[in-house]
N, CA, C and O atoms as a Tripos MOL2 file, in Angstrom:
@<TRIPOS>MOLECULE
protein
  208   207    52     0     0
PROTEIN
NO_CHARGES

@<TRIPOS>ATOM
      1 N          21.5270   -2.8830    3.6550 N.3       1 MET1
      2 CA         20.3730   -3.1840    4.4850 C.3       1 MET1
      3 C          19.2500   -2.1700    4.2510 C.2       1 MET1
      4 O          18.0770   -2.5440    4.2170 O.2       1 MET1
      5 N          19.6000   -0.8910    4.0910 N.am      2 ASP2
      6 CA         18.5710    0.1010    3.8070 C.3       2 ASP2
      7 C          17.8380   -0.2150    2.5210 C.2       2 ASP2
      8 O          16.6390    0.0380    2.4050 O.2       2 ASP2
      9 N          18.5520   -0.7670    1.5540 N.am      3 ALA3
     10 CA         17.9320   -1.1080    0.2700 C.3       3 ALA3
     11 C          16.8210   -2.1350    0.4620 C.2       3 ALA3
     12 O          15.8070   -2.0870   -0.2340 O.2       3 ALA3
     13 N          17.0000   -3.0560    1.3910 N.am      4 ASP4
     14 CA         15.9550   -4.0540    1.6810 C.3       4 ASP4
     15 C          14.7010   -3.3720    2.2250 C.2       4 ASP4
     16 O          13.5850   -3.7050    1.8270 O.2       4 ASP4
     17 N          14.8900   -2.4150    3.1380 N.am      5 TRP5
     18 CA         13.7570   -1.6930    3.7040 C.3       5 TRP5
     19 C          13.0500   -0.8700    2.6430 C.2       5 TRP5
     20 O          11.8200   -0.8220    2.6050 O.2       5 TRP5
     21 N          13.8220   -0.2230    1.7820 N.am      6 VAL6
     22 CA         13.2330    0.5820    0.7100 C.3       6 VAL6
     23 C          12.4230   -0.3030   -0.2290 C.2       6 VAL6
     24 O          11.3290    0.0730   -0.6490 O.2       6 VAL6
     25 N          12.9530   -1.4650   -0.5560 N.am      7 LYS7
     26 CA         12.2450   -2.4110   -1.4340 C.3       7 LYS7
     27 C          10.9050   -2.8220   -0.8090 C.2       7 LYS7
     28 O           9.8850   -2.8480   -1.4960 O.2       7 LYS7
     29 N          10.9050   -3.1350    0.4580 N.am      8 CYS8
     30 CA          9.6680   -3.5360    1.1480 C.3       8 CYS8
     31 C           8.6870   -2.3640    1.2390 C.2       8 CYS8
     32 O           7.4840   -2.5440    1.0540 O.2       8 CYS8
     33 N           9.1980   -1.1790    1.5220 N.am      9 PHE9
     34 CA          8.3450    0.0050    1.6190 C.3       9 PHE9
     35 C           7.7310    0.3240    0.2680 C.2       9 PHE9
     36 O           6.5520    0.6670    0.1780 O.2       9 PHE9
     37 N           8.5370    0.2100   -0.7870 N.am     10 GLU10
     38 CA          8.0370    0.4430   -2.1480 C.3      10 GLU10
     39 C           6.8870   -0.5140   -2.4680 C.2      10 GLU10
     40 O           5.8530   -0.1030   -2.9960 O.2      10 GLU10
     41 N           7.0770   -1.7830   -2.1450 N.am     11 ALA11
     42 CA          6.0680   -2.7900   -2.4710 C.3      11 ALA11
     43 C           4.8170   -2.6630   -1.6050 C.2      11 ALA11
     44 O           3.7020   -2.8140   -2.1050 O.2      11 ALA11
     45 N           4.9880   -2.3920   -0.3290 N.am     12 ASN12
     46 CA          3.8650   -2.4430    0.6020 C.3      12 ASN12
     47 C           3.1590   -1.1160    0.8340 C.2      12 ASN12
     48 O           1.9830   -1.1050    1.1980 O.2      12 ASN12
     49 N           3.8410   -0.0070    0.6320 N.am     13 VAL13
     50 CA          3.2330    1.2970    0.8960 C.3      13 VAL13
     51 C           3.0440    2.0830   -0.3940 C.2      13 VAL13
     52 O           1.9300    2.4870   -0.7290 O.2      13 VAL13
     53 N           4.1240    2.2940   -1.1040 N.am     14 PHE14
     54 CA          4.0320    3.1290   -2.2920 C.3      14 PHE14
     55 C           3.1940    2.5190   -3.4010 C.2      14 PHE14
     56 O           2.6860    3.2530   -4.2490 O.2      14 PHE14
     57 N           3.0340    1.2290   -3.4230 N.am     15 SER15
     58 CA          2.1540    0.6360   -4.4370 C.3      15 SER15
     59 C           0.7220    1.1480   -4.2370 C.2      15 SER15
     60 O           0.0310    1.4420   -5.2120 O.2      15 SER15
     61 N           0.2820    1.2550   -3.0040 N.am     16 GLY16
     62 CA         -1.0490    1.8000   -2.7190 C.3      16 GLY16
     63 C          -1.1430    3.2830   -3.0050 C.2      16 GLY16
     64 O          -2.1690    3.7640   -3.4870 O.2      16 GLY16
     65 N          -0.0750    4.0130   -2.7080 N.am     17 VAL17
     66 CA         -0.0450    5.4470   -2.9960 C.3      17 VAL17
     67 C          -0.1530    5.6750   -4.4980 C.2      17 VAL17
     68 O          -0.9240    6.5240   -4.9460 O.2      17 VAL17
     69 N           0.6100    4.9270   -5.2680 N.am     18 ARG18
     70 CA          0.5890    5.0930   -6.7240 C.3      18 ARG18
     71 C          -0.7590    4.6980   -7.3120 C.2      18 ARG18
     72 O          -1.2600    5.3600   -8.2220 O.2      18 ARG18
     73 N          -1.3350    3.6430   -6.8060 N.am     19 LEU19
     74 CA         -2.6530    3.2310   -7.2850 C.3      19 LEU19
     75 C          -3.6950    4.3060   -6.9730 C.2      19 LEU19
     76 O          -4.5560    4.6030   -7.8020 O.2      19 LEU19
     77 N          -3.6130    4.8810   -5.7840 N.am     20 SER20
     78 CA         -4.5380    5.9520   -5.4050 C.3      20 SER20
     79 C          -4.3910    7.1560   -6.3190 C.2      20 SER20
     80 O          -5.3830    7.7410   -6.7520 O.2      20 SER20
     81 N          -3.1530    7.5220   -6.6090 N.am     21 ARG21
     82 CA         -2.9080    8.6600   -7.5060 C.3      21 ARG21
     83 C          -3.4740    8.4040   -8.8970 C.2      21 ARG21
     84 O          -3.9310    9.3310   -9.5650 O.2      21 ARG21
     85 N          -3.4450    7.1600   -9.3290 N.am     22 LEU22
     86 CA         -3.9730    6.8150  -10.6420 C.3      22 LEU22
     87 C          -5.4860    7.0250  -10.7080 C.2      22 LEU22
     88 O          -5.9970    7.5800  -11.6800 O.2      22 LEU22
     89 N          -6.1900    6.5870   -9.6870 N.am     23 TYR23
     90 CA         -7.6550    6.6360   -9.6890 C.3      23 TYR23
     91 C          -8.2410    7.9390   -9.1560 C.2      23 TYR23
     92 O          -9.3970    8.2490   -9.4430 O.2      23 TYR23
     93 N          -7.4810    8.6980   -8.3970 N.am     24 LEU24
     94 CA         -8.0040    9.9000   -7.7590 C.3      24 LEU24
     95 C          -8.5770   10.9340   -8.7340 C.2      24 LEU24
     96 O          -9.6570   11.4600   -8.4660 O.2      24 LEU24
     97 N          -7.9200   11.2490   -9.8400 N.am     25 PRO25
     98 CA         -8.4990   12.2530  -10.7490 C.3      25 PRO25
     99 C          -9.8930   11.8630  -11.2630 C.2      25 PRO25
    100 O         -10.7820   12.7120  -11.3280 O.2      25 PRO25
    101 N         -10.0910   10.6070  -11.6250 N.am     26 ALA26
    102 CA        -11.4030   10.1680  -12.1120 C.3      26 ALA26
    103 C         -12.4470   10.2350  -10.9980 C.2      26 ALA26
    104 O         -13.5960   10.6000  -11.2470 O.2      26 ALA26
    105 N         -12.0600    9.8910   -9.7880 N.am     27 MET27
    106 CA        -13.0030    9.9580   -8.6710 C.3      27 MET27
    107 C         -13.3690   11.4000   -8.3560 C.2      27 MET27
    108 O         -14.5190   11.6940   -8.0300 O.2      27 MET27
    109 N         -12.3940   12.3030   -8.4510 N.am     28 LYS28
    110 CA        -12.6830   13.7180   -8.2170 C.3      28 LYS28
    111 C         -13.6010   14.2640   -9.3040 C.2      28 LYS28
    112 O         -14.5140   15.0380   -9.0150 O.2      28 LYS28
    113 N         -13.3670   13.8690  -10.5450 N.am     29 SER29
    114 CA        -14.2250   14.3200  -11.6480 C.3      29 SER29
    115 C         -15.6530   13.8360  -11.4760 C.2      29 SER29
    116 O         -16.6050   14.5600  -11.7670 O.2      29 SER29
    117 N         -15.7930   12.6090  -11.0000 N.am     30 ALA30
    118 CA        -17.1160   12.0320  -10.7830 C.3      30 ALA30
    119 C         -17.7300   12.4940   -9.4610 C.2      30 ALA30
    120 O         -18.8990   12.2300   -9.1810 O.2      30 ALA30
    121 N         -16.9200   13.1910   -8.6490 N.am     31 ASN31
    122 CA        -17.3460   13.6170   -7.3250 C.3      31 ASN31
    123 C         -17.8260   12.4360   -6.4850 C.2      31 ASN31
    124 O         -18.7510   12.5460   -5.6800 O.2      31 ASN31
    125 N         -17.1700   11.3180   -6.7000 N.am     32 CYS32
    126 CA        -17.5540   10.0950   -6.0030 C.3      32 CYS32
    127 C         -16.4010    9.0990   -6.0670 C.2      32 CYS32
    128 O         -15.6540    9.0690   -7.0450 O.2      32 CYS32
    129 N         -16.2640    8.3110   -5.0530 N.am     33 GLY33
    130 CA        -15.2780    7.2460   -5.0710 C.3      33 GLY33
    131 C         -14.7470    6.9420   -3.6840 C.2      33 GLY33
    132 O         -14.8470    7.7540   -2.7630 O.2      33 GLY33
    133 N         -14.1890    5.7730   -3.5600 N.am     34 ARG34
    134 CA        -13.6120    5.3320   -2.2880 C.3      34 ARG34
    135 C         -12.3360    4.5600   -2.5730 C.2      34 ARG34
    136 O         -12.2410    3.8260   -3.5570 O.2      34 ARG34
    137 N         -11.3700    4.7340   -1.7080 N.am     35 ILE35
    138 CA        -10.1550    3.9260   -1.7370 C.3      35 ILE35
    139 C         -10.0880    3.2470   -0.3780 C.2      35 ILE35
    140 O         -10.0030    3.9120    0.6550 O.2      35 ILE35
    141 N         -10.1270    1.9500   -0.3860 N.am     36 ILE36
    142 CA        -10.1320    1.1840    0.8620 C.3      36 ILE36
    143 C          -8.9220    0.2600    0.8690 C.2      36 ILE36
    144 O          -8.7440   -0.5540   -0.0370 O.2      36 ILE36
    145 N          -8.1070    0.3910    1.8790 N.am     37 PHE37
    146 CA         -6.9500   -0.4790    2.0410 C.3      37 PHE37
    147 C          -7.2690   -1.5380    3.0810 C.2      37 PHE37
    148 O          -7.7350   -1.2260    4.1770 O.2      37 PHE37
    149 N          -7.0200   -2.7620    2.7390 N.am     38 ILE38
    150 CA         -7.2680   -3.8860    3.6420 C.3      38 ILE38
    151 C          -5.9440   -4.5740    3.9040 C.2      38 ILE38
    152 O          -5.2190   -4.9200    2.9700 O.2      38 ILE38
    153 N          -5.6340   -4.7670    5.1540 N.am     39 SER39
    154 CA         -4.3850   -5.4480    5.4930 C.3      39 SER39
    155 C          -4.6700   -6.8970    5.8700 C.2      39 SER39
    156 O          -5.8060   -7.3650    5.7820 O.2      39 SER39
    157 N          -3.6550   -7.5750    6.2790 N.am     40 SER40
    158 CA         -3.8140   -8.9880    6.6350 C.3      40 SER40
    159 C          -3.4740   -9.2040    8.1050 C.2      40 SER40
    160 O          -3.0530   -8.2850    8.8070 O.2      40 SER40
    161 N          -3.6590  -10.3980    8.5340 N.am     41 GLU41
    162 CA         -3.3240  -10.7440    9.9150 C.3      41 GLU41
    163 C          -1.8220  -10.7620   10.1500 C.2      41 GLU41
    164 O          -1.3740  -10.9060   11.2880 O.2      41 GLU41
    165 N          -1.0370  -10.6170    9.0830 N.am     42 SER42
    166 CA          0.4200  -10.6070    9.2240 C.3      42 SER42
    167 C           0.9120   -9.4550   10.0900 C.2      42 SER42
    168 O           2.0290   -9.5020   10.6050 O.2      42 SER42
    169 N           0.1030   -8.4380   10.2540 N.am     43 ALA43
    170 CA          0.4850   -7.3330   11.1340 C.3      43 ALA43
    171 C           0.4850   -7.7730   12.5870 C.2      43 ALA43
    172 O           1.1910   -7.1970   13.4150 O.2      43 ALA43
    173 N          -0.2980   -8.7830   12.8960 N.am     44 VAL44
    174 CA         -0.4060   -9.2730   14.2720 C.3      44 VAL44
    175 C           0.3810  -10.5740   14.4470 C.2      44 VAL44
    176 O           1.1050  -10.7490   15.4270 O.2      44 VAL44
    177 N           0.2280  -11.4680   13.4950 N.am     45 GLN45
    178 CA          0.9540  -12.7480   13.5170 C.3      45 GLN45
    179 C           1.9980  -12.6980   12.4010 C.2      45 GLN45
    180 O           1.7400  -13.1100   11.2700 O.2      45 GLN45
    181 N           3.1660  -12.1900   12.7390 N.am     46 ILE46
    182 CA          4.1800  -11.8990   11.7380 C.3      46 ILE46
    183 C           4.9420  -13.1630   11.3380 C.2      46 ILE46
    184 O           5.5830  -13.8020   12.1730 O.2      46 ILE46
    185 N           4.8630  -13.5220   10.0360 N.am     47 PRO47
    186 CA          5.6630  -14.6550    9.5630 C.3      47 PRO47
    187 C           7.1530  -14.3220    9.6250 C.2      47 PRO47
    188 O           7.5410  -13.1770    9.3940 O.2      47 PRO47
    189 N           7.9720  -15.2910    9.9290 N.am     48 ALA48
    190 CA          9.4100  -15.0690   10.0800 C.3      48 ALA48
    191 C          10.0420  -14.4600    8.8350 C.2      48 ALA48
    192 O          10.9520  -13.6400    8.9460 O.2      48 ALA48
    193 N           9.5720  -14.8490    7.6480 N.am     49 GLU49
    194 CA         10.1540  -14.3340    6.4050 C.3      49 GLU49
    195 C           9.6950  -12.9050    6.1070 C.2      49 GLU49
    196 O          10.1740  -12.2920    5.1540 O.2      49 GLU49
    197 N           8.7730  -12.3680    6.9100 N.am     50 MET50
    198 CA          8.2710  -11.0120    6.6850 C.3      50 MET50
    199 C           8.5440  -10.1250    7.9140 C.2      50 MET50
    200 O           7.7390   -9.2530    8.2400 O.2      50 MET50
    201 N           9.6420  -10.3420    8.5700 N.am     51 ILE51
    202 CA          9.9280   -9.6390    9.8160 C.3      51 ILE51
    203 C          10.0390   -8.1330    9.6240 C.2      51 ILE51
    204 O           9.8250   -7.3780   10.5720 O.2      51 ILE51
    205 N          10.3680   -7.6840    8.4230 N.am     52 HIS52
    206 CA         10.4590   -6.2440    8.1650 C.3      52 HIS52
    207 C           9.1180   -5.6020    8.4040 C.2      52 HIS52
    208 O           8.9760   -4.3900    8.2430 O.2      52 HIS52
@<TRIPOS>BOND
     1     1     2 1
     2     2     3 1
     3     3     4 2
     4     3     5 am
     5     5     6 1
     6     6     7 1
     7     7     8 2
     8     7     9 am
     9     9    10 1
    10    10    11 1
    11    11    12 2
    12    11    13 am
    13    13    14 1
    14    14    15 1
    15    15    16 2
    16    15    17 am
    17    17    18 1
    18    18    19 1
    19    19    20 2
    20    19    21 am
    21    21    22 1
    22    22    23 1
    23    23    24 2
    24    23    25 am
    25    25    26 1
    26    26    27 1
    27    27    28 2
    28    27    29 am
    29    29    30 1
    30    30    31 1
    31    31    32 2
    32    31    33 am
    33    33    34 1
    34    34    35 1
    35    35    36 2
    36    35    37 am
    37    37    38 1
    38    38    39 1
    39    39    40 2
    40    39    41 am
    41    41    42 1
    42    42    43 1
    43    43    44 2
    44    43    45 am
    45    45    46 1
    46    46    47 1
    47    47    48 2
    48    47    49 am
    49    49    50 1
    50    50    51 1
    51    51    52 2
    52    51    53 am
    53    53    54 1
    54    54    55 1
    55    55    56 2
    56    55    57 am
    57    57    58 1
    58    58    59 1
    59    59    60 2
    60    59    61 am
    61    61    62 1
    62    62    63 1
    63    63    64 2
    64    63    65 am
    65    65    66 1
    66    66    67 1
    67    67    68 2
    68    67    69 am
    69    69    70 1
    70    70    71 1
    71    71    72 2
    72    71    73 am
    73    73    74 1
    74    74    75 1
    75    75    76 2
    76    75    77 am
    77    77    78 1
    78    78    79 1
    79    79    80 2
    80    79    81 am
    81    81    82 1
    82    82    83 1
    83    83    84 2
    84    83    85 am
    85    85    86 1
    86    86    87 1
    87    87    88 2
    88    87    89 am
    89    89    90 1
    90    90    91 1
    91    91    92 2
    92    91    93 am
    93    93    94 1
    94    94    95 1
    95    95    96 2
    96    95    97 am
    97    97    98 1
    98    98    99 1
    99    99   100 2
   100    99   101 am
   101   101   102 1
   102   102   103 1
   103   103   104 2
   104   103   105 am
   105   105   106 1
   106   106   107 1
   107   107   108 2
   108   107   109 am
   109   109   110 1
   110   110   111 1
   111   111   112 2
   112   111   113 am
   113   113   114 1
   114   114   115 1
   115   115   116 2
   116   115   117 am
   117   117   118 1
   118   118   119 1
   119   119   120 2
   120   119   121 am
   121   121   122 1
   122   122   123 1
   123   123   124 2
   124   123   125 am
   125   125   126 1
   126   126   127 1
   127   127   128 2
   128   127   129 am
   129   129   130 1
   130   130   131 1
   131   131   132 2
   132   131   133 am
   133   133   134 1
   134   134   135 1
   135   135   136 2
   136   135   137 am
   137   137   138 1
   138   138   139 1
   139   139   140 2
   140   139   141 am
   141   141   142 1
   142   142   143 1
   143   143   144 2
   144   143   145 am
   145   145   146 1
   146   146   147 1
   147   147   148 2
   148   147   149 am
   149   149   150 1
   150   150   151 1
   151   151   152 2
   152   151   153 am
   153   153   154 1
   154   154   155 1
   155   155   156 2
   156   155   157 am
   157   157   158 1
   158   158   159 1
   159   159   160 2
   160   159   161 am
   161   161   162 1
   162   162   163 1
   163   163   164 2
   164   163   165 am
   165   165   166 1
   166   166   167 1
   167   167   168 2
   168   167   169 am
   169   169   170 1
   170   170   171 1
   171   171   172 2
   172   171   173 am
   173   173   174 1
   174   174   175 1
   175   175   176 2
   176   175   177 am
   177   177   178 1
   178   178   179 1
   179   179   180 2
   180   179   181 am
   181   181   182 1
   182   182   183 1
   183   183   184 2
   184   183   185 am
   185   185   186 1
   186   186   187 1
   187   187   188 2
   188   187   189 am
   189   189   190 1
   190   190   191 1
   191   191   192 2
   192   191   193 am
   193   193   194 1
   194   194   195 1
   195   195   196 2
   196   195   197 am
   197   197   198 1
   198   198   199 1
   199   199   200 2
   200   199   201 am
   201   201   202 1
   202   202   203 1
   203   203   204 2
   204   203   205 am
   205   205   206 1
   206   206   207 1
   207   207   208 2
@<TRIPOS>SUBSTRUCTURE
     1 MET1         2 RESIDUE 1 A MET
     2 ASP2         6 RESIDUE 1 A ASP
     3 ALA3        10 RESIDUE 1 A ALA
     4 ASP4        14 RESIDUE 1 A ASP
     5 TRP5        18 RESIDUE 1 A TRP
     6 VAL6        22 RESIDUE 1 A VAL
     7 LYS7        26 RESIDUE 1 A LYS
     8 CYS8        30 RESIDUE 1 A CYS
     9 PHE9        34 RESIDUE 1 A PHE
    10 GLU10       38 RESIDUE 1 A GLU
    11 ALA11       42 RESIDUE 1 A ALA
    12 ASN12       46 RESIDUE 1 A ASN
    13 VAL13       50 RESIDUE 1 A VAL
    14 PHE14       54 RESIDUE 1 A PHE
    15 SER15       58 RESIDUE 1 A SER
    16 GLY16       62 RESIDUE 1 A GLY
    17 VAL17       66 RESIDUE 1 A VAL
    18 ARG18       70 RESIDUE 1 A ARG
    19 LEU19       74 RESIDUE 1 A LEU
    20 SER20       78 RESIDUE 1 A SER
    21 ARG21       82 RESIDUE 1 A ARG
    22 LEU22       86 RESIDUE 1 A LEU
    23 TYR23       90 RESIDUE 1 A TYR
    24 LEU24       94 RESIDUE 1 A LEU
    25 PRO25       98 RESIDUE 1 A PRO
    26 ALA26      102 RESIDUE 1 A ALA
    27 MET27      106 RESIDUE 1 A MET
    28 LYS28      110 RESIDUE 1 A LYS
    29 SER29      114 RESIDUE 1 A SER
    30 ALA30      118 RESIDUE 1 A ALA
    31 ASN31      122 RESIDUE 1 A ASN
    32 CYS32      126 RESIDUE 1 A CYS
    33 GLY33      130 RESIDUE 1 A GLY
    34 ARG34      134 RESIDUE 1 A ARG
    35 ILE35      138 RESIDUE 1 A ILE
    36 ILE36      142 RESIDUE 1 A ILE
    37 PHE37      146 RESIDUE 1 A PHE
    38 ILE38      150 RESIDUE 1 A ILE
    39 SER39      154 RESIDUE 1 A SER
    40 SER40      158 RESIDUE 1 A SER
    41 GLU41      162 RESIDUE 1 A GLU
    42 SER42      166 RESIDUE 1 A SER
    43 ALA43      170 RESIDUE 1 A ALA
    44 VAL44      174 RESIDUE 1 A VAL
    45 GLN45      178 RESIDUE 1 A GLN
    46 ILE46      182 RESIDUE 1 A ILE
    47 PRO47      186 RESIDUE 1 A PRO
    48 ALA48      190 RESIDUE 1 A ALA
    49 GLU49      194 RESIDUE 1 A GLU
    50 MET50      198 RESIDUE 1 A MET
    51 ILE51      202 RESIDUE 1 A ILE
    52 HIS52      206 RESIDUE 1 A HIS
């Protein structure tokens, strides 16, 4: 069961962390940049298949 949670966390959280790490050095070099995370309404209206 923990493996299911880790899989979801990897996909939903760490994917953004890794993407940020990829772009951060170039943004720091340019002294400019933004990382904006946008979520969906699923946080409020949770589909049954996404209960995690």
